[in-house]
N, C-alpha and C positions, 0 to 999 in steps of 0.2 A: 661699344667702346673701342678706341683705336689701340693697336698693338705696336706702339712706337712708329706709327705711320706704315706698318707693314701689312695691315689688314683693314679692309673696309667693313665697318660694322653692319651696315645695311647694303645689300647688293643693289646696284643701280640697274633699272630696267631700261634697255635701249632697243630701238628699232633696228634689228640686225639679224643675220643668219650665221650659223657656225657649222663648220664641217671638219672632220678629221680625215686626213689623207696620209696614209702610211703612219708615221710617228709624229706628224705635225698637225696642228690645228689652225684653221684660218677663220678669221672674223670678217664677214662680208657686210659692208655698210653702204647705205645709199638711200635716196628718197624712195617712197612707195612707187612701185612700177619701174624702178631702175634696172631690175633684172637680177636681184640677189638670189631669189629662189631658183630661177632658171640656171644661173651660173653654178649654184650649189649642186643641182641635179647633174649638170654637165661635168663638174669636177668629180663628183662621186662616181659617175659612170666611167670616166676616164681612168681614175685610180683603180677601180675594180677590174676594168678591162685589161689592165697591165699587172694584175695580180697583187695589188696593194690593198691593205686594209682601208676601208672607206665607210664612214658613218656620219650621219647627221648628228649634230649636237642640238640644234634648235632652229626653227624657221620663224622669221618675222619678229620675234622678241627673244631677247636673251637677258639674263641677269649677269652683270659683270661685277666681279669682286677681286680682291687682291689677297694673296697669301704667299708668304715667303718671297715677296718681290716679283711675283708672276701674276699675270692677268688670267683669271679663271672665267670660263664661259659656262653658263648653265641655263637650260631651258626652264621656263616656268612650268610648274606641275600640270597645269591645265592643257598644255600643248606638247608635252613630252612625246616623242615618237610620231609626230604628225608634221606634215608639210603641206602647204597650200598648193593645190593644182588649180590654176585659174580656170573657171568655168565649171569646176566640179566641187571645189571646197577642200577641206582637210582630208588627207589620206595618210594611212599608216606607213611608216618607213623605219627600217632598223636604225637604232640610235644609241648613242652613249650620252648619259645624262650630264656629263661635264667634261671639260677639257682645258688644258693650259694652252693659251693662245701663243702662236709663234709668228704669225703674220696677219696684218690687216690689209684689206683691199677696200678702197673707197671708190664706188662707182659714181661718176659725175657726168654732167652734160658733155657730149662729145667735144664741143668747142673748148671746154676747159681742160681736156685731157691731152697731154703732150704725146706725140707719136712715139718718142723714146723717153719715157719718164724715168727720172732717177728715183731709186728707192729712197724714201726719207723716213724719218722716225716720227711717229705720231704718239702722243702721250695720252693714256687712258688711266685716270685715277692715280697718276704719278708713275705709271709703268710705261716705258717706251717700247714700242713695237715697230719693226720695219713695216712700212706701208707703201703699197702700190696704188697710185691714183689712175684709174682706168676708165675708159669710155663706157657709160651706161648703154645698154642695148647691143654691145658688141661682144656677145657671149663667146664666140670662137676666139677672138683676139684676147679676151680676158683669160680664157682657159689656158691658152698658150703662155701668156705672161706669168700666170701663177705656176703652171707646170715647170716653166724654165726657172723661175725663182726657187722652187723647191727641189729642183733636180729630178722631177718625175719624167718618165719616158715621154717623148723620145729624147729628152735633154739629159745631160749628165750634171751631177752636182758640181758647183764651182767653189764650194767652200766646205 
């Protein structure tokens, strides 16, 4: 049952990956093979290397729900604490079972990604999130764009 539109009764299962970097959570979206897991690994390693808290929320599938006007990310129970390593299969990784999303990153075909994309707002179940549309397969470029947006080293926070 709905709570005045503030809560989704049944979480929606989406093809996505989620990570926590410092005090912010990032929702990574894109087609299968677009590089969500690889970008997640790169972001986790980057944050940890710079002394920031870094945890996986979920890889490949997430439940999205809304509480108090915020988008909640949660991994399905069957894959909590696991990330797919291509060629090897699922492997254990430290995780947090849920997080409040602060940023969405949508990985798209390189031809559809602008060189200097504007951050836009994408709506998920009535909740608007800042969203970066970045080139699939450009892990380094996407890592720098996310780090710059979040003010992670070597960048400084702009807001």
